[in-house]
N, CA, C and O atoms as a CHARMM CRD file, in Angstrom:
* protein
*
  272
    1    1 LEU  N     88.61400 123.51600 163.47400 PROA 1      0.00000
    2    1 LEU  CA    89.48200 124.35700 162.68400 PROA 1      0.00000
    3    1 LEU  C     90.55100 123.56300 161.94100 PROA 1      0.00000
    4    1 LEU  O     91.06300 124.01400 160.91700 PROA 1      0.00000
    5    2 VAL  N     90.88600 122.39300 162.44900 PROA 2      0.00000
    6    2 VAL  CA    91.93000 121.59600 161.81700 PROA 2      0.00000
    7    2 VAL  C     91.49800 121.14200 160.41700 PROA 2      0.00000
    8    2 VAL  O     92.34300 120.94600 159.54400 PROA 2      0.00000
    9    3 GLU  N     90.20300 120.97800 160.20200 PROA 3      0.00000
   10    3 GLU  CA    89.72300 120.54500 158.89000 PROA 3      0.00000
   11    3 GLU  C     89.97200 121.59800 157.81400 PROA 3      0.00000
   12    3 GLU  O     89.88900 121.29600 156.62300 PROA 3      0.00000
   13    4 ARG  N     90.27500 122.81900 158.21700 PROA 4      0.00000
   14    4 ARG  CA    90.52100 123.89000 157.24500 PROA 4      0.00000
   15    4 ARG  C     91.96100 123.91000 156.73800 PROA 4      0.00000
   16    4 ARG  O     92.26200 124.63100 155.78700 PROA 4      0.00000
   17    5 ASN  N     92.84200 123.14700 157.34200 PROA 5      0.00000
   18    5 ASN  CA    94.25400 123.16000 156.95500 PROA 5      0.00000
   19    5 ASN  C     94.49400 122.89800 155.47200 PROA 5      0.00000
   20    5 ASN  O     95.21800 123.66400 154.83500 PROA 5      0.00000
   21    6 PRO  N     93.91400 121.84200 154.89800 PROA 6      0.00000
   22    6 PRO  CA    94.17800 121.61000 153.46700 PROA 6      0.00000
   23    6 PRO  C     93.70400 122.76300 152.58800 PROA 6      0.00000
   24    6 PRO  O     94.34100 123.09100 151.58700 PROA 6      0.00000
   25    7 LEU  N     92.58700 123.37200 152.96600 PROA 7      0.00000
   26    7 LEU  CA    92.06400 124.48500 152.18500 PROA 7      0.00000
   27    7 LEU  C     92.98700 125.69600 152.25200 PROA 7      0.00000
   28    7 LEU  O     93.24200 126.33900 151.23400 PROA 7      0.00000
   29    8 HSD  N     93.48900 126.00900 153.44400 PROA 8      0.00000
   30    8 HSD  CA    94.42500 127.13100 153.56800 PROA 8      0.00000
   31    8 HSD  C     95.73100 126.85300 152.82700 PROA 8      0.00000
   32    8 HSD  O     96.33100 127.76400 152.25700 PROA 8      0.00000
   33    9 LEU  N     96.16400 125.61200 152.83700 PROA 9      0.00000
   34    9 LEU  CA    97.38100 125.26000 152.10800 PROA 9      0.00000
   35    9 LEU  C     97.18500 125.45300 150.60500 PROA 9      0.00000
   36    9 LEU  O     98.03300 126.04600 149.93900 PROA 9      0.00000
   37   10 VAL  N     96.08200 124.96200 150.07800 PROA 10     0.00000
   38   10 VAL  CA    95.81400 125.09800 148.63500 PROA 10     0.00000
   39   10 VAL  C     95.64800 126.56300 148.26000 PROA 10     0.00000
   40   10 VAL  O     96.21400 127.01500 147.26500 PROA 10     0.00000
   41   11 PHE  N     94.87600 127.31000 149.04800 PROA 11     0.00000
   42   11 PHE  CA    94.68800 128.73400 148.74300 PROA 11     0.00000
   43   11 PHE  C     96.00200 129.50200 148.84700 PROA 11     0.00000
   44   11 PHE  O     96.23200 130.44000 148.08300 PROA 11     0.00000
   45   12 GLY  N     96.86500 129.11400 149.78400 PROA 12     0.00000
   46   12 GLY  CA    98.16200 129.77900 149.90800 PROA 12     0.00000
   47   12 GLY  C     99.05700 129.51800 148.71000 PROA 12     0.00000
   48   12 GLY  O     99.73000 130.42600 148.22100 PROA 12     0.00000
   49   13 VAL  N     99.06800 128.28000 148.23600 PROA 13     0.00000
   50   13 VAL  CA    99.87500 127.95000 147.04800 PROA 13     0.00000
   51   13 VAL  C     99.33500 128.68400 145.82200 PROA 13     0.00000
   52   13 VAL  O    100.11000 129.21300 145.02500 PROA 13     0.00000
   53   14 VAL  N     98.01500 128.71900 145.67100 PROA 14     0.00000
   54   14 VAL  CA    97.41500 129.43700 144.54500 PROA 14     0.00000
   55   14 VAL  C     97.75100 130.92200 144.62900 PROA 14     0.00000
   56   14 VAL  O     98.05000 131.54100 143.60700 PROA 14     0.00000
   57   15 ALA  N     97.70800 131.50300 145.82400 PROA 15     0.00000
   58   15 ALA  CA    98.02200 132.91800 145.98800 PROA 15     0.00000
   59   15 ALA  C     99.47200 133.21500 145.61100 PROA 15     0.00000
   60   15 ALA  O     99.75800 134.23900 144.99100 PROA 15     0.00000
   61   16 VAL  N    100.38400 132.32300 145.98500 PROA 16     0.00000
   62   16 VAL  CA   101.79800 132.52800 145.62200 PROA 16     0.00000
   63   16 VAL  C    101.97800 132.45000 144.10500 PROA 16     0.00000
   64   16 VAL  O    102.69200 133.26300 143.51900 PROA 16     0.00000
   65   17 LEU  N    101.33400 131.48100 143.48000 PROA 17     0.00000
   66   17 LEU  CA   101.45000 131.35700 142.02700 PROA 17     0.00000
   67   17 LEU  C    100.82900 132.54800 141.31300 PROA 17     0.00000
   68   17 LEU  O    101.39100 133.04600 140.33700 PROA 17     0.00000
   69   18 MET  N     99.68400 133.00800 141.78200 PROA 18     0.00000
   70   18 MET  CA    99.04500 134.18600 141.17200 PROA 18     0.00000
   71   18 MET  C     99.91500 135.43100 141.37800 PROA 18     0.00000
   72   18 MET  O     99.99400 136.29200 140.50200 PROA 18     0.00000
   73   19 MET  N    100.56400 135.51800 142.53500 PROA 19     0.00000
   74   19 MET  CA   101.46000 136.64100 142.78900 PROA 19     0.00000
   75   19 MET  C    102.61100 136.63700 141.79300 PROA 19     0.00000
   76   19 MET  O    102.98100 137.69000 141.27500 PROA 19     0.00000
   77   20 LEU  N    103.18100 135.47100 141.51900 PROA 20     0.00000
   78   20 LEU  CA   104.27500 135.38500 140.56000 PROA 20     0.00000
   79   20 LEU  C    103.81800 135.74200 139.14400 PROA 20     0.00000
   80   20 LEU  O    104.54200 136.41200 138.40800 PROA 20     0.00000
   81   21 VAL  N    102.62400 135.29900 138.76600 PROA 21     0.00000
   82   21 VAL  CA   102.09900 135.62600 137.43700 PROA 21     0.00000
   83   21 VAL  C    101.88000 137.12600 137.30200 PROA 21     0.00000
   84   21 VAL  O    102.24500 137.71600 136.28500 PROA 21     0.00000
   85   22 ASN  N    101.29000 137.74700 138.31200 PROA 22     0.00000
   86   22 ASN  CA   101.05600 139.18400 138.24400 PROA 22     0.00000
   87   22 ASN  C    102.35500 139.97500 138.32900 PROA 22     0.00000
   88   22 ASN  O    102.47100 141.03200 137.70800 PROA 22     0.00000
   89   23 ALA  N    103.32900 139.48600 139.08200 PROA 23     0.00000
   90   23 ALA  CA   104.62800 140.15800 139.13200 PROA 23     0.00000
   91   23 ALA  C    105.32500 140.07100 137.78000 PROA 23     0.00000
   92   23 ALA  O    106.02000 141.00400 137.37900 PROA 23     0.00000
   93   24 ASN  N    105.14500 138.96100 137.07600 PROA 24     0.00000
   94   24 ASN  CA   105.70400 138.82900 135.73300 PROA 24     0.00000
   95   24 ASN  C    105.06100 139.84900 134.80100 PROA 24     0.00000
   96   24 ASN  O    105.75000 140.47300 133.99500 PROA 24     0.00000
   97   25 GLN  N    103.74300 140.02200 134.90500 PROA 25     0.00000
   98   25 GLN  CA   103.06100 141.01900 134.07500 PROA 25     0.00000
   99   25 GLN  C    103.51200 142.42900 134.42700 PROA 25     0.00000
  100   25 GLN  O    103.58200 143.29800 133.55800 PROA 25     0.00000
  101   26 ALA  N    103.82200 142.65700 135.71000 PROA 26     0.00000
  102   26 ALA  CA   104.24400 143.98900 136.13800 PROA 26     0.00000
  103   26 ALA  C    105.63700 144.32200 135.63500 PROA 26     0.00000
  104   26 ALA  O    106.01500 145.49300 135.59800 PROA 26     0.00000
  105   27 GLY  N    106.40600 143.31700 135.25000 PROA 27     0.00000
  106   27 GLY  CA   107.73700 143.56500 134.70300 PROA 27     0.00000
  107   27 GLY  C    108.86100 143.42400 135.70200 PROA 27     0.00000
  108   27 GLY  O    109.89900 144.06700 135.54400 PROA 27     0.00000
  109   28 ILE  N    108.69400 142.60600 136.72600 PROA 28     0.00000
  110   28 ILE  CA   109.77800 142.35700 137.67700 PROA 28     0.00000
  111   28 ILE  C    110.91000 141.67400 136.90500 PROA 28     0.00000
  112   28 ILE  O    110.68000 140.64900 136.26300 PROA 28     0.00000
  113   29 PRO  N    112.12900 142.22400 136.95600 PROA 29     0.00000
  114   29 PRO  CA   113.19600 141.75300 136.06600 PROA 29     0.00000
  115   29 PRO  C    113.58200 140.28000 136.21900 PROA 29     0.00000
  116   29 PRO  O    113.81500 139.61700 135.20900 PROA 29     0.00000
  117   30 PHE  N    113.65800 139.74200 137.43600 PROA 30     0.00000
  118   30 PHE  CA   114.13500 138.37200 137.60600 PROA 30     0.00000
  119   30 PHE  C    113.09500 137.32100 137.23400 PROA 30     0.00000
  120   30 PHE  O    113.40600 136.13000 137.24900 PROA 30     0.00000
  121   31 LEU  N    111.86900 137.72500 136.89900 PROA 31     0.00000
  122   31 LEU  CA   110.84000 136.77200 136.49800 PROA 31     0.00000
  123   31 LEU  C    110.70500 136.65000 134.99000 PROA 31     0.00000
  124   31 LEU  O    109.87200 135.88800 134.49900 PROA 31     0.00000
  125   32 GLY  N    111.49600 137.37400 134.27000 PROA 32     0.00000
  126   32 GLY  CA   111.40900 137.31900 132.82000 PROA 32     0.00000
  127   32 GLY  C    110.63800 138.50100 132.26300 PROA 32     0.00000
  128   32 GLY  O    110.22700 139.39700 132.99900 PROA 32     0.00000
  129   33 ASN  N    110.45100 138.48800 130.96100 PROA 33     0.00000
  130   33 ASN  CA   109.77700 139.60300 130.30000 PROA 33     0.00000
  131   33 ASN  C    108.76300 139.04000 129.32200 PROA 33     0.00000
  132   33 ASN  O    109.10200 138.23000 128.45900 PROA 33     0.00000
  133   34 HSD  N    107.53600 139.46600 129.46000 PROA 34     0.00000
  134   34 HSD  CA   106.47600 139.05800 128.54600 PROA 34     0.00000
  135   34 HSD  C    106.30200 140.18200 127.52100 PROA 34     0.00000
  136   34 HSD  O    105.84500 141.26700 127.88000 PROA 34     0.00000
  137   35 PRO  N    106.65400 139.94700 126.25600 PROA 35     0.00000
  138   35 PRO  CA   106.67100 141.04100 125.28200 PROA 35     0.00000
  139   35 PRO  C    105.28700 141.53700 124.87000 PROA 35     0.00000
  140   35 PRO  O    105.18400 142.64000 124.33300 PROA 35     0.00000
  141   36 LYS  N    104.22900 140.77600 125.09500 PROA 36     0.00000
  142   36 LYS  CA   102.90400 141.17000 124.61900 PROA 36     0.00000
  143   36 LYS  C    102.00400 141.74900 125.70300 PROA 36     0.00000
  144   36 LYS  O    100.79100 141.82700 125.50900 PROA 36     0.00000
  145   37 VAL  N    102.56200 142.15300 126.83100 PROA 37     0.00000
  146   37 VAL  CA   101.75400 142.75000 127.88600 PROA 37     0.00000
  147   37 VAL  C    101.50600 144.21200 127.54000 PROA 37     0.00000
  148   37 VAL  O    102.43400 144.96800 127.25100 PROA 37     0.00000
  149   38 SER  N    100.23500 144.59100 127.57600 PROA 38     0.00000
  150   38 SER  CA    99.87000 145.97900 127.28800 PROA 38     0.00000
  151   38 SER  C    100.15100 146.84900 128.51600 PROA 38     0.00000
  152   38 SER  O    100.38300 146.31900 129.60300 PROA 38     0.00000
  153   39 PRO  N    100.13200 148.15300 128.36100 PROA 39     0.00000
  154   39 PRO  CA   100.30600 149.02000 129.53600 PROA 39     0.00000
  155   39 PRO  C     99.22600 148.78500 130.59500 PROA 39     0.00000
  156   39 PRO  O     99.51200 148.83900 131.79100 PROA 39     0.00000
  157   40 ASN  N     97.99400 148.52700 130.16500 PROA 40     0.00000
  158   40 ASN  CA    96.94300 148.23300 131.13900 PROA 40     0.00000
  159   40 ASN  C     97.20900 146.90800 131.85100 PROA 40     0.00000
  160   40 ASN  O     96.94900 146.79300 133.04900 PROA 40     0.00000
  161   41 GLY  N     97.71800 145.91800 131.14100 PROA 41     0.00000
  162   41 GLY  CA    98.07100 144.64900 131.76500 PROA 41     0.00000
  163   41 GLY  C     99.19300 144.80700 132.77200 PROA 41     0.00000
  164   41 GLY  O     99.20400 144.14700 133.81100 PROA 41     0.00000
  165   42 ARG  N    100.13900 145.68400 132.46000 PROA 42     0.00000
  166   42 ARG  CA   101.23100 145.96000 133.39700 PROA 42     0.00000
  167   42 ARG  C    100.68000 146.61000 134.66000 PROA 42     0.00000
  168   42 ARG  O    101.09100 146.26700 135.76800 PROA 42     0.00000
  169   43 ASN  N     99.75100 147.55000 134.49400 PROA 43     0.00000
  170   43 ASN  CA    99.15700 148.20400 135.65700 PROA 43     0.00000
  171   43 ASN  C     98.36500 147.23000 136.52100 PROA 43     0.00000
  172   43 ASN  O     98.38500 147.33000 137.74800 PROA 43     0.00000
  173   44 VAL  N     97.67800 146.30000 135.89600 PROA 44     0.00000
  174   44 VAL  CA    96.95400 145.27800 136.65300 PROA 44     0.00000
  175   44 VAL  C     97.94000 144.42800 137.45200 PROA 44     0.00000
  176   44 VAL  O     97.67500 144.09100 138.60600 PROA 44     0.00000
  177   45 GLY  N     99.06200 144.08600 136.85000 PROA 45     0.00000
  178   45 GLY  CA   100.07600 143.31800 137.56500 PROA 45     0.00000
  179   45 GLY  C    100.63500 144.07000 138.75600 PROA 45     0.00000
  180   45 GLY  O    100.88000 143.48100 139.80900 PROA 45     0.00000
  181   46 ILE  N    100.83600 145.36800 138.59300 PROA 46     0.00000
  182   46 ILE  CA   101.36200 146.19200 139.69300 PROA 46     0.00000
  183   46 ILE  C    100.35700 146.24900 140.84100 PROA 46     0.00000
  184   46 ILE  O    100.74700 146.19700 142.00800 PROA 46     0.00000
  185   47 VAL  N     99.07300 146.35400 140.52100 PROA 47     0.00000
  186   47 VAL  CA    98.04900 146.47800 141.55400 PROA 47     0.00000
  187   47 VAL  C     97.80900 145.15200 142.26700 PROA 47     0.00000
  188   47 VAL  O     97.64900 145.13200 143.48800 PROA 47     0.00000
  189   48 PHE  N     97.78100 144.04500 141.52700 PROA 48     0.00000
  190   48 PHE  CA    97.38600 142.77600 142.13100 PROA 48     0.00000
  191   48 PHE  C     98.53000 141.97900 142.75000 PROA 48     0.00000
  192   48 PHE  O     98.26600 141.04400 143.50600 PROA 48     0.00000
  193   49 THR  N     99.76800 142.30200 142.46600 PROA 49     0.00000
  194   49 THR  CA   100.87700 141.59100 143.10100 PROA 49     0.00000
  195   49 THR  C    100.85500 141.74700 144.61900 PROA 49     0.00000
  196   49 THR  O    100.97300 140.74300 145.32100 PROA 49     0.00000
  197   50 PRO  N    100.70800 142.96700 145.16100 PROA 50     0.00000
  198   50 PRO  CA   100.61400 143.08200 146.63000 PROA 50     0.00000
  199   50 PRO  C     99.36400 142.41600 147.20500 PROA 50     0.00000
  200   50 PRO  O     99.39700 141.88300 148.31400 PROA 50     0.00000
  201   51 PHE  N     98.26100 142.44700 146.45100 PROA 51     0.00000
  202   51 PHE  CA    97.03200 141.78300 146.91100 PROA 51     0.00000
  203   51 PHE  C     97.26700 140.29600 147.12300 PROA 51     0.00000
  204   51 PHE  O     96.88100 139.74700 148.15500 PROA 51     0.00000
  205   52 TRP  N     97.89600 139.64100 146.15600 PROA 52     0.00000
  206   52 TRP  CA    98.13700 138.19800 146.28000 PROA 52     0.00000
  207   52 TRP  C     99.19300 137.91300 147.33600 PROA 52     0.00000
  208   52 TRP  O     99.16700 136.85300 147.96200 PROA 52     0.00000
  209   53 LEU  N    100.12300 138.83800 147.54400 PROA 53     0.00000
  210   53 LEU  CA   101.10400 138.66100 148.61400 PROA 53     0.00000
  211   53 LEU  C    100.40900 138.64900 149.97200 PROA 53     0.00000
  212   53 LEU  O    100.69700 137.79700 150.81200 PROA 53     0.00000
  213   54 VAL  N     99.49700 139.58900 150.18700 PROA 54     0.00000
  214   54 VAL  CA    98.74700 139.63000 151.44300 PROA 54     0.00000
  215   54 VAL  C     97.89100 138.37700 151.59600 PROA 54     0.00000
  216   54 VAL  O     97.81200 137.80900 152.68500 PROA 54     0.00000
  217   55 ALA  N     97.25300 137.94500 150.51700 PROA 55     0.00000
  218   55 ALA  CA    96.43300 136.73000 150.57800 PROA 55     0.00000
  219   55 ALA  C     97.29300 135.51600 150.92800 PROA 55     0.00000
  220   55 ALA  O     96.86100 134.66200 151.70200 PROA 55     0.00000
  221   56 ALA  N     98.48900 135.42700 150.37600 PROA 56     0.00000
  222   56 ALA  CA    99.38500 134.30300 150.67700 PROA 56     0.00000
  223   56 ALA  C     99.83200 134.33900 152.13600 PROA 56     0.00000
  224   56 ALA  O     99.87200 133.30100 152.79600 PROA 56     0.00000
  225   57 ILE  N    100.16400 135.50900 152.63700 PROA 57     0.00000
  226   57 ILE  CA   100.60900 135.63100 154.03000 PROA 57     0.00000
  227   57 ILE  C     99.47700 135.26400 154.98700 PROA 57     0.00000
  228   57 ILE  O     99.69500 134.54200 155.96000 PROA 57     0.00000
  229   58 LEU  N     98.27600 135.75700 154.71300 PROA 58     0.00000
  230   58 LEU  CA    97.15200 135.45300 155.59600 PROA 58     0.00000
  231   58 LEU  C     96.79700 133.96200 155.57000 PROA 58     0.00000
  232   58 LEU  O     96.44700 133.38900 156.60200 PROA 58     0.00000
  233   59 ASN  N     96.88500 133.34500 154.40900 PROA 59     0.00000
  234   59 ASN  CA    96.62500 131.90700 154.34800 PROA 59     0.00000
  235   59 ASN  C     97.70900 131.11800 155.06400 PROA 59     0.00000
  236   59 ASN  O     97.42000 130.10400 155.69900 PROA 59     0.00000
  237   60 TRP  N     98.94600 131.56800 154.97100 PROA 60     0.00000
  238   60 TRP  CA   100.02400 130.89500 155.68600 PROA 60     0.00000
  239   60 TRP  C     99.81700 131.01200 157.19600 PROA 60     0.00000
  240   60 TRP  O    100.00300 130.04100 157.93000 PROA 60     0.00000
  241   61 LEU  N     99.43000 132.20500 157.65600 PROA 61     0.00000
  242   61 LEU  CA    99.16600 132.37900 159.08200 PROA 61     0.00000
  243   61 LEU  C     98.00600 131.49000 159.53900 PROA 61     0.00000
  244   61 LEU  O     98.08300 130.84800 160.58600 PROA 61     0.00000
  245   62 ALA  N     96.94300 131.46000 158.75100 PROA 62     0.00000
  246   62 ALA  CA    95.80400 130.61100 159.10700 PROA 62     0.00000
  247   62 ALA  C     96.19500 129.13900 159.10100 PROA 62     0.00000
  248   62 ALA  O     95.75200 128.37400 159.95700 PROA 62     0.00000
  249   63 PHE  N     97.01200 128.74500 158.15300 PROA 63     0.00000
  250   63 PHE  CA    97.46500 127.34700 158.08500 PROA 63     0.00000
  251   63 PHE  C     98.30600 126.98200 159.29700 PROA 63     0.00000
  252   63 PHE  O     98.13400 125.90400 159.86400 PROA 63     0.00000
  253   64 THR  N     99.20400 127.85600 159.69700 PROA 64     0.00000
  254   64 THR  CA   100.08100 127.52700 160.82900 PROA 64     0.00000
  255   64 THR  C     99.34200 127.61300 162.16100 PROA 64     0.00000
  256   64 THR  O     99.61700 126.81700 163.05800 PROA 64     0.00000
  257   65 TYR  N     98.41600 128.55200 162.31400 PROA 65     0.00000
  258   65 TYR  CA    97.71300 128.67800 163.58900 PROA 65     0.00000
  259   65 TYR  C     96.69900 127.56600 163.80400 PROA 65     0.00000
  260   65 TYR  O     96.46400 127.16900 164.94500 PROA 65     0.00000
  261   66 THR  N     96.10100 127.06100 162.75500 PROA 66     0.00000
  262   66 THR  CA    95.12400 125.98400 162.94000 PROA 66     0.00000
  263   66 THR  C     95.79700 124.63200 163.14700 PROA 66     0.00000
  264   66 THR  O     95.14700 123.68700 163.59500 PROA 66     0.00000
  265   67 SER  N     97.06300 124.52200 162.83500 PROA 67     0.00000
  266   67 SER  CA    97.73700 123.23000 163.01300 PROA 67     0.00000
  267   67 SER  C     98.36400 123.09700 164.40200 PROA 67     0.00000
  268   67 SER  O     98.95300 122.06000 164.70700 PROA 67     0.00000
  269   68 LEU  N     98.25100 124.11100 165.23900 PROA 68     0.00000
  270   68 LEU  CA    98.83600 124.04100 166.58300 PROA 68     0.00000
  271   68 LEU  C     98.01600 123.19800 167.50900 PROA 68     0.00000
  272   68 LEU  O     98.37200 123.03800 168.67700 PROA 68     0.00000
């Protein structure tokens, strides 16, 4: 299981970055404002931000549990 650590770390970082990108599309105020996001793009950001948050948390848990 220890060999999976780098993979969980990379997937966790990617999940956090994707979460920030989707939160920006959703219109979270402290992340800035993208003027060319369509209403459908905003809805996609709203739906996928929690998905990437869960993916980041699960990868973090897997990363920490396999390193014990």
